N, C-alpha and C positions, 0 to 999 in steps of 0.2 A: 648152367643158368637154369633156375627153376621158375617156371611161369605157371600161374593159375589163371584159367579163363573162367570168368563169371558172366552172367547175363543180368543186366540191370536195365529195367524199363525197355526191354526188347533189344538192347544194344549189348554186343559182346565186348567185354573189357578184359584186357590182359593185365594181371597183377604180378609184380615181381619184386624181389627183395630190393631195398634201396641201394645196396652196394652194386647190384647188377644194373639197376637204372642209372646210377652215377657212371659206371663203366661205359654204358652205351652213349651217355651224353659226352663223355671224354672222347670217345671214338669219333662221334659226329663233329665235335669241335676241332679235333685234329684234322679230319678230312676237309672241313671248311677252311682251316688255316692253310693247309697245303694247296688248296685250290686258289685262295687269295694270293699266296706267294707265287704260284705259277702265273697268274694273271699279271702281277706286278713285274715279274721277270720279262714277260712278253712285252709289256709297255716299255720297259727299259731297253729292250732289244730294238723296239720300234722308235727309240729316240727320246722317250720321256726322261726328263732330268730330275734327279733327286738331290735335295739339299742335304749336305752332311749333317749328322746328328748334332754336332757342336753348334751348327748354325740354327738348327731347329730349337735346341735348348735355349739359345739366346732369345728367340721369339717367345718361347714359353715362359721365360723369366722377365719379359717386359720390354725387350728391345723392339723398336718399330720394324716391321717386316721390310719396309723400304730400305732402311739402313742396313739390315742384315743382307739382303740381296745385293745392295750396292757394294758392300764390303766383300761379299763372296765373288763378285765380278771384278774386284780390285779397282774400283772406280772412286774417285774423289767426288765431293759435291760439285766442285767446279767442272769436272769432266762430264758428269751426268747433266748438269744444267746446260753446258755448252752443246751437248748432243741434241737436246730437245728444245733449245731456245728459251729456256726459263731462267729466272734469277736464282742464283745460288742461295740467297737469303730465303726465298720462298720454299725451296726444298728443305732447308734447315728447319724452318718453322713447321713444315709438315712432319719431318722426322722427330721433332720435339713435341708434337701434339698441339702446337699453337695455331695451326692452320689446317684446313681440310683439303683444299684444292678442288678444282672442277673436274668433271668426268674426262674432258679432253686431255687435261694434264696427266691424269692417272693412266689413260690409254697410251700417251706418249712415253711415260715412265716405264710402263710394262713392255712396250715395244723395244725401248732402248736396253732394258735389262733382259730381254728375251724370256719373259714370263707372262703369265696371265695377270690381269688386274687383281683377281682374287688372291694371288700369291703375295701381293705387296700391300693390300689394304689391311689396316689394323682391325682387330676384332672390336666390335661395337661394345 
């Protein structure tokens, strides 16, 4: 690696070829990725649950997150509605984007599905 040190306005600046600069960026990104992976693995060991990629793909292609998590938990609308004391039709309307639901309902749904409310709320 060839580096040239220059002084501009009283500040020392290191100048290096773009290929060397790019290599340093790649090394830094690899280190950050490895650190993030280690943190994710630690959260998994501590019990954080991960949604399989096929389920994430469903959310990314437009399926309602509530429906995806309900399917992942192998629950019918009737079962979920029964668990939280809600009407099946209400949950169907939420999953189809025809209703929004109140905060208490979202909290009950999240508790029943063992996820955070943020996991089941649709993107705005």
